[in-house]
N, C-alpha and C positions, 0 to 999 in steps of 0.2 A: 652472437651472430652479427657478422659485418653487414651494414646496410647495403642493399643493392642501389646502384645509381639510377637504374631505370632508363627509360628512353627520354629523348628530348621532348618537351611539351608539344612541339609541333609535328613530331614524327608520325606518319600515317601507319596504322597497323589494323588488322582485322581482329577485334576482340572476340573472345568466346561469348556465347549467349549469357546474358546477365540481366537482372532487374536492378533498379536503383531505389533507395529509400533516402529521402531528404528530410531531416528534422527541422521543422520550421515553427515550432511552438515556443513556449516559454514567455516570460513577461518583459524581457529586455529592460530590466530595472536600471542598468547603467546608461540606457538611452532614454530615461524618463518615461518608461512604459510605452515608447513609440512602437509602431509596426515595423520592427527591424527587417523581416523578410521582404517587406514592400519598399524599403528605402532604396532610392535610386542611386546607382553607381554606373557611370558611363551610359546613362540614358535608359538603363534597364533596372527593374527591381532586383535586389540581391538574389532572391529565390529563383528568378528566371535566368540569371547569369549562371547559377549553379546547375540548374536543369540543362542548360546548353552544353555543359561538360559531359552529361550522360545521354546525349542525343542518340547514341548507339544502343541504348538499353531497350529491351523488349517492352518493359513497363517502367514507368516512373511514378513512384508513390511519394507524395508529400504529406508528412504528418504535421498538420496545423490547420488553421482556419482556411476554408475554401476561398479561392480567388480565380480570376479569369485566366486559366492556363489550359488551352485546348489539348486534349490527349493525355493529361495528367490526372491520376487518381488521387483524391484527397481522403484522408482518414484522420481520426483524432485519438489521442491517448486517453486513458481513463485512470484518474480524472484529467481533464485538460490542464496543461501546465504542470503535470506530475513529474516531469524530469525526463532525461534521455533514455533511461531504461524502459519505463512504460511506453515511451514514444517508439522506441525500437521494436518493442513487442507488438505494438499496433501496426507498424509498418510491415513487419515481417509476416504478419498474418495475410497480407495481400501479395506476397512474393510467390512466384511459381517457378522461377528459373533456378538452376543449381548453384549459381553464383549471384551474390548481391553486393552492390557498392553502397556503402553508408557514408553520407556526407551531411555536414551542417549547412544551413541555408545562408550563412554569413561569411562565405569564403569566395570573395569576388574574383580571385585570381587563379582558382582551380580551373583547368581546361581539360579537353578530351584526352590530350596526351598524357596527363598525369593519371587519369583514370585507366587508360590502357596499360600504363606501366604498372599500376597496382594489380590489375587483373593478371598480367603476365608473370607477376612475382608470386602469386599464390602457389605454394608448393603442391605437388601432386599428392603428397601424404600429409599435408598440413591444413590448418583451419583457415588461414587468410594471410593478408599482408596489410601493413599500415604505413602511412607516411611518417617519417621522422624529420624533425627540423635540423638546423645546422648545429645544434647542441646535442643531438641524439635523442630528443624527447619524442615519445610516440604521440601522434596526433590521432586520437581515438575516433574522431569524427571525420576522418579522411582515410577510409580503408576499403578493401575488397575481401569478401568472406565466402566460404562455402555455406550455403543456406542451411544445410543439415547440421553443421557444427554450431551455428548460432542458435538454432532452435533447441538443440540439445543443451547448450549452456544456459539458455533462458529458462528451460524447464526445471533446472535444478537451482536457480539463483533467486535469492530473496533480498538481495541488497539493492542499493540505490546508485552505486557508483558504476559508471561505464567502464572505468579502468579495472574495477574489481571483477566485472563480467568478462571483459575481453582479454585482459592481461594474461590470465592462466592459459589461454588458448595458444600462446606462443606464436603470434603472427610474425611473418617475415618482415623485417624493416626495409623500407624503400626511401632512399634519400635522392630526390630528383636534382639534377643539375640546375643551378640558379646563376644566370649570367650576371656580371657586374651591372648594377643599376636596375635589374629586374626585380619585381616584387615576388617574393616566394609564395607558393600556393597555400602555405599554412597561415598566411596573414588573414586574420579574422576581424570582424567589425563588432567589438564588444562595447566601445564607448563612442561618444560624440567625436572625440579626436580621431579615433580609428576610422570612423566613417568619412570625416573630412579628408584624412590622408588618402583613403581609398579613392575618393572622387578626384583628388589631385593627380594621383598616379594613373588612374584610368584616362584622364584627359591627356596625360603625357604619352600614353600609348596611341592616342588617336592621330 
């Protein structure tokens, strides 16, 4: 399936009703065990930057330790730090909308336009849509899904791999346009160097 280019990140559109689940747990071992979702980029904690991309959501669910984010519902996976599949399971239990956007908390350059493009790309007869990078690799923590399809897949899944769970659902690929010099939405903050680069790029946007 050829990736859809989606809409521009800044293009306004009215999205369908959806909830959002942001995965903000884990141990951030490559950041020395630091509180990665709370790390500041552009003056905001990473998790708050990601939450701003889903400001159109009916409900925003963060799977991770609670923090001061008014209007956001917090929950935890069992056991805490158990990985993305248990975290998704916990977050999905709080979802009531027919569509759900799944995001990681360490994606400082995902914006509302990317989310709207993902939602628009969910096929009427399909399970969902995921972002793909410029090499065509699926970004499993940047996607939009039919809630019922995710629940059905989770009910029959005993593995630990998010790719193993979501890949068989055959999501539509979405490759957003990235202008020269622009930071792509799949840029994540896994390491100290990534975090430093994100801060420098965020300053450059200001």
